[in-house]
py3Dmol code that shows the C-alpha trace and the ligand (Angstrom):
import py3Dmol

protein = """\
ATOM      1  CA  UNK A   1     116.631 153.888  93.572  1.00  0.00           C
ATOM      2  CA  UNK A   2     114.401 154.407  96.576  1.00  0.00           C
ATOM      3  CA  UNK A   3     114.299 152.336  99.702  1.00  0.00           C
ATOM      4  CA  UNK A   4     113.838 153.081 103.345  1.00  0.00           C
ATOM      5  CA  UNK A   5     116.967 153.778 105.325  1.00  0.00           C
ATOM      6  CA  UNK A   6     116.309 150.746 107.530  1.00  0.00           C
ATOM      7  CA  UNK A   7     115.884 148.469 104.487  1.00  0.00           C
ATOM      8  CA  UNK A   8     119.253 149.683 103.191  1.00  0.00           C
ATOM      9  CA  UNK A   9     120.936 149.003 106.548  1.00  0.00           C
ATOM     10  CA  UNK A  10     119.403 145.510 106.693  1.00  0.00           C
ATOM     11  CA  UNK A  11     120.513 144.788 103.120  1.00  0.00           C
ATOM     12  CA  UNK A  12     124.196 145.484 103.907  1.00  0.00           C
ATOM     13  CA  UNK A  13     126.026 142.199 104.394  1.00  0.00           C
ATOM     14  CA  UNK A  14     129.685 141.192 104.564  1.00  0.00           C
ATOM     15  CA  UNK A  15     130.648 139.950 101.109  1.00  0.00           C
ATOM     16  CA  UNK A  16     133.604 137.583 100.816  1.00  0.00           C
ATOM     17  CA  UNK A  17     133.347 136.542  97.153  1.00  0.00           C
ATOM     18  CA  UNK A  18     133.528 139.059  94.314  1.00  0.00           C
ATOM     19  CA  UNK A  19     133.140 139.127  90.528  1.00  0.00           C
ATOM     20  CA  UNK A  20     136.240 139.777  88.448  1.00  0.00           C
ATOM     21  CA  UNK A  21     134.927 143.218  87.544  1.00  0.00           C
ATOM     22  CA  UNK A  22     136.419 146.592  88.465  1.00  0.00           C
ATOM     23  CA  UNK A  23     134.406 149.184  90.365  1.00  0.00           C
ATOM     24  CA  UNK A  24     133.678 152.328  88.354  1.00  0.00           C
ATOM     25  CA  UNK A  25     135.652 155.398  89.485  1.00  0.00           C
ATOM     26  CA  UNK A  26     132.413 157.416  89.893  1.00  0.00           C
ATOM     27  CA  UNK A  27     131.145 154.840  92.386  1.00  0.00           C
ATOM     28  CA  UNK A  28     134.395 154.936  94.351  1.00  0.00           C
ATOM     29  CA  UNK A  29     134.172 158.736  94.423  1.00  0.00           C
ATOM     30  CA  UNK A  30     130.595 158.566  95.742  1.00  0.00           C
ATOM     31  CA  UNK A  31     131.682 156.116  98.446  1.00  0.00           C
ATOM     32  CA  UNK A  32     134.529 158.438  99.451  1.00  0.00           C
ATOM     33  CA  UNK A  33     132.124 161.401  99.632  1.00  0.00           C
ATOM     34  CA  UNK A  34     129.936 159.337 101.973  1.00  0.00           C
ATOM     35  CA  UNK A  35     132.960 158.696 104.203  1.00  0.00           C
ATOM     36  CA  UNK A  36     133.895 162.354 104.409  1.00  0.00           C
ATOM     37  CA  UNK A  37     130.503 163.450 105.799  1.00  0.00           C
ATOM     38  CA  UNK A  38     130.764 161.139 108.807  1.00  0.00           C
ATOM     39  CA  UNK A  39     130.589 162.686 112.262  1.00  0.00           C
ATOM     40  CA  UNK A  40     133.950 163.164 113.974  1.00  0.00           C
ATOM     41  CA  UNK A  41     135.314 164.354 117.299  1.00  0.00           C
ATOM     42  CA  UNK A  42     135.400 168.198 117.321  1.00  0.00           C
ATOM     43  CA  UNK A  43     134.718 167.867 113.583  1.00  0.00           C
ATOM     44  CA  UNK A  44     138.425 167.002 113.232  1.00  0.00           C
ATOM     45  CA  UNK A  45     137.785 164.842 110.133  1.00  0.00           C
ATOM     46  CA  UNK A  46     141.159 163.137 110.754  1.00  0.00           C
ATOM     47  CA  UNK A  47     140.706 160.508 108.030  1.00  0.00           C
ATOM     48  CA  UNK A  48     142.856 159.909 104.983  1.00  0.00           C
ATOM     49  CA  UNK A  49     141.875 157.195 102.511  1.00  0.00           C
ATOM     50  CA  UNK A  50     144.150 155.037 100.364  1.00  0.00           C
ATOM     51  CA  UNK A  51     142.273 153.621  97.367  1.00  0.00           C
ATOM     52  CA  UNK A  52     143.928 150.411  96.185  1.00  0.00           C
ATOM     53  CA  UNK A  53     142.960 148.833  92.865  1.00  0.00           C
ATOM     54  CA  UNK A  54     146.356 147.540  91.698  1.00  0.00           C
ATOM     55  CA  UNK A  55     146.236 143.751  91.719  1.00  0.00           C
ATOM     56  CA  UNK A  56     149.800 143.348  93.001  1.00  0.00           C
ATOM     57  CA  UNK A  57     149.009 145.447  96.096  1.00  0.00           C
ATOM     58  CA  UNK A  58     145.654 143.718  96.625  1.00  0.00           C
ATOM     59  CA  UNK A  59     147.449 140.370  96.415  1.00  0.00           C
ATOM     60  CA  UNK A  60     149.955 141.495  99.040  1.00  0.00           C
ATOM     61  CA  UNK A  61     147.146 142.508 101.405  1.00  0.00           C
ATOM     62  CA  UNK A  62     145.424 139.165 100.827  1.00  0.00           C
ATOM     63  CA  UNK A  63     148.655 137.268 101.445  1.00  0.00           C
ATOM     64  CA  UNK A  64     149.488 139.093 104.670  1.00  0.00           C
ATOM     65  CA  UNK A  65     145.984 139.214 106.212  1.00  0.00           C
ATOM     66  CA  UNK A  66     144.512 135.739 106.511  1.00  0.00           C
ATOM     67  CA  UNK A  67     141.143 137.208 107.529  1.00  0.00           C
ATOM     68  CA  UNK A  68     141.150 139.291 104.339  1.00  0.00           C
ATOM     69  CA  UNK A  69     142.009 136.622 101.820  1.00  0.00           C
ATOM     70  CA  UNK A  70     139.074 137.466  99.548  1.00  0.00           C
ATOM     71  CA  UNK A  71     139.141 138.432  95.880  1.00  0.00           C
ATOM     72  CA  UNK A  72     137.810 142.005  96.071  1.00  0.00           C
ATOM     73  CA  UNK A  73     139.089 144.184  93.192  1.00  0.00           C
ATOM     74  CA  UNK A  74     139.327 147.277  95.377  1.00  0.00           C
ATOM     75  CA  UNK A  75     140.220 148.216  98.932  1.00  0.00           C
ATOM     76  CA  UNK A  76     139.916 151.538 100.683  1.00  0.00           C
ATOM     77  CA  UNK A  77     142.257 151.778 103.643  1.00  0.00           C
ATOM     78  CA  UNK A  78     140.799 154.127 106.231  1.00  0.00           C
ATOM     79  CA  UNK A  79     143.615 155.924 108.054  1.00  0.00           C
ATOM     80  CA  UNK A  80     143.735 158.542 110.773  1.00  0.00           C
ATOM     81  CA  UNK A  81     146.277 161.322 110.453  1.00  0.00           C
ATOM     82  CA  UNK A  82     147.065 161.921 114.130  1.00  0.00           C
ATOM     83  CA  UNK A  83     148.424 165.399 113.320  1.00  0.00           C
ATOM     84  CA  UNK A  84     144.843 166.356 112.448  1.00  0.00           C
ATOM     85  CA  UNK A  85     143.408 165.290 115.816  1.00  0.00           C
ATOM     86  CA  UNK A  86     143.024 168.557 117.712  1.00  0.00           C
ATOM     87  CA  UNK A  87     141.932 168.918 121.370  1.00  0.00           C
ATOM     88  CA  UNK A  88     141.555 165.276 122.209  1.00  0.00           C
ATOM     89  CA  UNK A  89     143.711 162.268 121.381  1.00  0.00           C
ATOM     90  CA  UNK A  90     142.652 158.685 120.979  1.00  0.00           C
ATOM     91  CA  UNK A  91     139.197 159.369 119.526  1.00  0.00           C
ATOM     92  CA  UNK A  92     140.163 158.846 115.906  1.00  0.00           C
ATOM     93  CA  UNK A  93     139.161 155.190 115.939  1.00  0.00           C
ATOM     94  CA  UNK A  94     135.550 156.286 116.460  1.00  0.00           C
ATOM     95  CA  UNK A  95     135.801 158.909 113.710  1.00  0.00           C
ATOM     96  CA  UNK A  96     137.252 156.419 111.249  1.00  0.00           C
ATOM     97  CA  UNK A  97     134.702 153.755 112.207  1.00  0.00           C
ATOM     98  CA  UNK A  98     131.888 156.194 111.435  1.00  0.00           C
ATOM     99  CA  UNK A  99     133.508 156.930 108.061  1.00  0.00           C
ATOM    100  CA  UNK A 100     133.891 153.207 107.416  1.00  0.00           C
ATOM    101  CA  UNK A 101     130.241 152.442 108.107  1.00  0.00           C
ATOM    102  CA  UNK A 102     129.160 155.311 105.836  1.00  0.00           C
ATOM    103  CA  UNK A 103     131.231 153.725 103.061  1.00  0.00           C
ATOM    104  CA  UNK A 104     129.760 150.248 103.525  1.00  0.00           C
ATOM    105  CA  UNK A 105     126.208 151.593 103.489  1.00  0.00           C
ATOM    106  CA  UNK A 106     126.920 153.751 100.448  1.00  0.00           C
ATOM    107  CA  UNK A 107     128.394 150.739  98.636  1.00  0.00           C
ATOM    108  CA  UNK A 108     125.214 148.799  99.435  1.00  0.00           C
ATOM    109  CA  UNK A 109     123.079 151.627  98.037  1.00  0.00           C
ATOM    110  CA  UNK A 110     125.168 151.450  94.849  1.00  0.00           C
ATOM    111  CA  UNK A 111     124.501 147.681  94.634  1.00  0.00           C
ATOM    112  CA  UNK A 112     128.104 146.858  95.464  1.00  0.00           C
ATOM    113  CA  UNK A 113     129.304 144.271  97.927  1.00  0.00           C
ATOM    114  CA  UNK A 114     131.631 145.277 100.732  1.00  0.00           C
ATOM    115  CA  UNK A 115     133.523 143.942 103.712  1.00  0.00           C
ATOM    116  CA  UNK A 116     134.997 145.629 106.780  1.00  0.00           C
ATOM    117  CA  UNK A 117     138.448 144.129 107.305  1.00  0.00           C
ATOM    118  CA  UNK A 118     139.750 144.836 110.786  1.00  0.00           C
ATOM    119  CA  UNK A 119     143.171 146.347 111.384  1.00  0.00           C
ATOM    120  CA  UNK A 120     143.939 145.793 115.034  1.00  0.00           C
ATOM    121  CA  UNK A 121     147.146 145.573 117.043  1.00  0.00           C
ATOM    122  CA  UNK A 122     150.730 146.586 116.337  1.00  0.00           C
ATOM    123  CA  UNK A 123     151.493 143.748 113.915  1.00  0.00           C
ATOM    124  CA  UNK A 124     148.515 144.412 111.660  1.00  0.00           C
ATOM    125  CA  UNK A 125     149.133 148.158 111.732  1.00  0.00           C
ATOM    126  CA  UNK A 126     152.764 147.600 110.720  1.00  0.00           C
ATOM    127  CA  UNK A 127     151.861 145.115 107.987  1.00  0.00           C
ATOM    128  CA  UNK A 128     149.415 147.390 106.187  1.00  0.00           C
ATOM    129  CA  UNK A 129     151.551 150.499 106.834  1.00  0.00           C
ATOM    130  CA  UNK A 130     154.513 148.793 105.146  1.00  0.00           C
ATOM    131  CA  UNK A 131     152.433 147.720 102.166  1.00  0.00           C
ATOM    132  CA  UNK A 132     151.120 151.217 101.376  1.00  0.00           C
ATOM    133  CA  UNK A 133     153.978 153.302 102.832  1.00  0.00           C
ATOM    134  CA  UNK A 134     152.293 155.068 105.738  1.00  0.00           C
ATOM    135  CA  UNK A 135     154.370 157.359 107.957  1.00  0.00           C
ATOM    136  CA  UNK A 136     154.168 156.776 111.751  1.00  0.00           C
ATOM    137  CA  UNK A 137     151.658 159.574 112.369  1.00  0.00           C
ATOM    138  CA  UNK A 138     149.150 158.071 109.927  1.00  0.00           C
ATOM    139  CA  UNK A 139     147.415 155.112 111.580  1.00  0.00           C
ATOM    140  CA  UNK A 140     145.440 152.558 109.548  1.00  0.00           C
ATOM    141  CA  UNK A 141     142.103 151.915 111.289  1.00  0.00           C
ATOM    142  CA  UNK A 142     140.392 149.523 108.907  1.00  0.00           C
ATOM    143  CA  UNK A 143     140.122 148.323 105.336  1.00  0.00           C
ATOM    144  CA  UNK A 144     136.949 148.371 103.242  1.00  0.00           C
ATOM    145  CA  UNK A 145     136.821 145.767 100.508  1.00  0.00           C
ATOM    146  CA  UNK A 146     134.534 146.871  97.690  1.00  0.00           C
ATOM    147  CA  UNK A 147     133.390 145.078  94.548  1.00  0.00           C
ATOM    148  CA  UNK A 148     130.538 143.419  92.744  1.00  0.00           C
ATOM    149  CA  UNK A 149     129.257 140.513  94.821  1.00  0.00           C
ATOM    150  CA  UNK A 150     129.639 136.958  93.597  1.00  0.00           C
ATOM    151  CA  UNK A 151     127.486 135.589  96.394  1.00  0.00           C
ATOM    152  CA  UNK A 152     123.923 136.229  97.406  1.00  0.00           C
ATOM    153  CA  UNK A 153     123.325 137.043 101.020  1.00  0.00           C
ATOM    154  CA  UNK A 154     119.811 137.763 102.117  1.00  0.00           C
ATOM    155  CA  UNK A 155     118.903 140.750 104.207  1.00  0.00           C
ATOM    156  CA  UNK A 156     118.249 139.811 107.820  1.00  0.00           C
ATOM    157  CA  UNK A 157     117.186 141.548 110.951  1.00  0.00           C
ATOM    158  CA  UNK A 158     119.048 140.995 114.189  1.00  0.00           C
ATOM    159  CA  UNK A 159     116.834 142.963 116.503  1.00  0.00           C
ATOM    160  CA  UNK A 160     116.821 141.535 120.015  1.00  0.00           C
ATOM    161  CA  UNK A 161     114.569 143.201 122.534  1.00  0.00           C
ATOM    162  CA  UNK A 162     116.421 141.465 125.415  1.00  0.00           C
ATOM    163  CA  UNK A 163     119.281 143.889 124.791  1.00  0.00           C
ATOM    164  CA  UNK A 164     117.075 146.939 125.164  1.00  0.00           C
ATOM    165  CA  UNK A 165     116.236 148.371 128.576  1.00  0.00           C
ATOM    166  CA  UNK A 166     113.688 150.920 129.688  1.00  0.00           C
ATOM    167  CA  UNK A 167     115.242 153.767 131.675  1.00  0.00           C
ATOM    168  CA  UNK A 168     117.714 151.670 133.747  1.00  0.00           C
ATOM    169  CA  UNK A 169     119.775 148.501 133.344  1.00  0.00           C
ATOM    170  CA  UNK A 170     118.412 145.160 134.603  1.00  0.00           C
ATOM    171  CA  UNK A 171     121.277 143.090 136.103  1.00  0.00           C
ATOM    172  CA  UNK A 172     119.092 139.941 136.316  1.00  0.00           C
ATOM    173  CA  UNK A 173     118.631 139.594 132.603  1.00  0.00           C
ATOM    174  CA  UNK A 174     120.590 136.693 131.062  1.00  0.00           C
ATOM    175  CA  UNK A 175     122.194 136.921 127.639  1.00  0.00           C
ATOM    176  CA  UNK A 176     123.556 134.395 125.206  1.00  0.00           C
ATOM    177  CA  UNK A 177     126.677 135.123 123.195  1.00  0.00           C
ATOM    178  CA  UNK A 178     127.033 133.809 119.657  1.00  0.00           C
ATOM    179  CA  UNK A 179     127.900 130.073 120.044  1.00  0.00           C
ATOM    180  CA  UNK A 180     131.697 129.573 120.120  1.00  0.00           C
ATOM    181  CA  UNK A 181     131.599 126.559 117.792  1.00  0.00           C
ATOM    182  CA  UNK A 182     129.870 128.555 115.028  1.00  0.00           C
ATOM    183  CA  UNK A 183     132.775 128.183 112.610  1.00  0.00           C
ATOM    184  CA  UNK A 184     131.511 129.984 109.540  1.00  0.00           C
ATOM    185  CA  UNK A 185     130.660 133.665 109.731  1.00  0.00           C
ATOM    186  CA  UNK A 186     127.355 134.157 107.961  1.00  0.00           C
TER     187      UNK A 186
END
"""
ligand_1 = """\
31
FMN
C 135.737 146.031 113.305
C 135.379 144.897 112.368
C 136.377 144.094 111.870
C 136.073 143.063 110.982
N 137.096 142.337 110.448
C 136.818 141.371 109.554
C 137.885 140.664 108.925
O 139.072 140.934 109.166
N 137.561 139.693 108.031
C 136.257 139.381 107.729
O 136.030 138.478 106.915
N 135.214 140.058 108.307
C 135.467 141.049 109.192
N 134.439 141.773 109.743
C 133.037 141.498 109.327
C 132.243 140.728 110.386
O 132.693 139.393 110.456
C 130.742 140.803 110.002
O 130.332 142.135 110.063
C 129.869 139.945 110.914
O 130.139 138.574 110.749
C 128.368 140.175 110.657
O 128.014 139.888 109.303
P 127.367 141.013 108.364
O 128.392 142.110 108.168
O 127.026 140.322 107.072
O 126.155 141.566 109.051
C 134.720 142.813 110.617
C 133.707 143.635 111.134
C 134.030 144.671 111.985
C 132.922 145.578 112.501
"""
view = py3Dmol.view(width=600, height=400)
view.addModel(protein, "pdb")
view.setStyle({"model": 0}, {"cartoon": {"style": "trace"}})
view.addModel(ligand_1, "xyz")
view.setStyle({"model": 1}, {"stick": {}})
view.zoomTo()
view.show()
């Protein structure tokens, strides 16, 4: 498999429908290796990953997270062990986000579908911590759904030169946010 890095990035899409087919352990291991080479603050590498493939646990996640009610056969919960964050606190969300993106891109390279499921706020943190038994010092930062895609989503570019400035910011430039009434995420 050979493709340009940019083509790979453009090919990654959020997949919300999966085949009833498990992901091979070797592929999961490759995805985890991709996560562990992410950049991190002071090279702290504060991440710990929970790989969930048991259907009963997946079902519990689906039931408790309405924005994650998709039939992926596998989830990798990206956690930060705050005891591993030396020198500077509060940066682990960036470290874990870098690890997450590495995983999604690696999954794409392996022809797997993936989805970043957000874990945000006390309630969500408690819900997922209870499901997989996390102690207080291990903070869930996000969930990667992984599986074989049961939907076809085309690659698409989103480049917008209005968001790029030369040397200094231009306060007169007007921007449009994504329309509020756009119900379906595509
Ligand atoms: C931090 C973060 C949290 C997200 N949480 C969810 C989520 O809970 N459920 C979901 O279906 N998609 C979630 N997404 C995926 C976005 O909706 C998706 O990336 C966006 O619509 C763009 O589509 P694309 O990934 O196909 O480019 C999340 C993405 C990010 C970066």
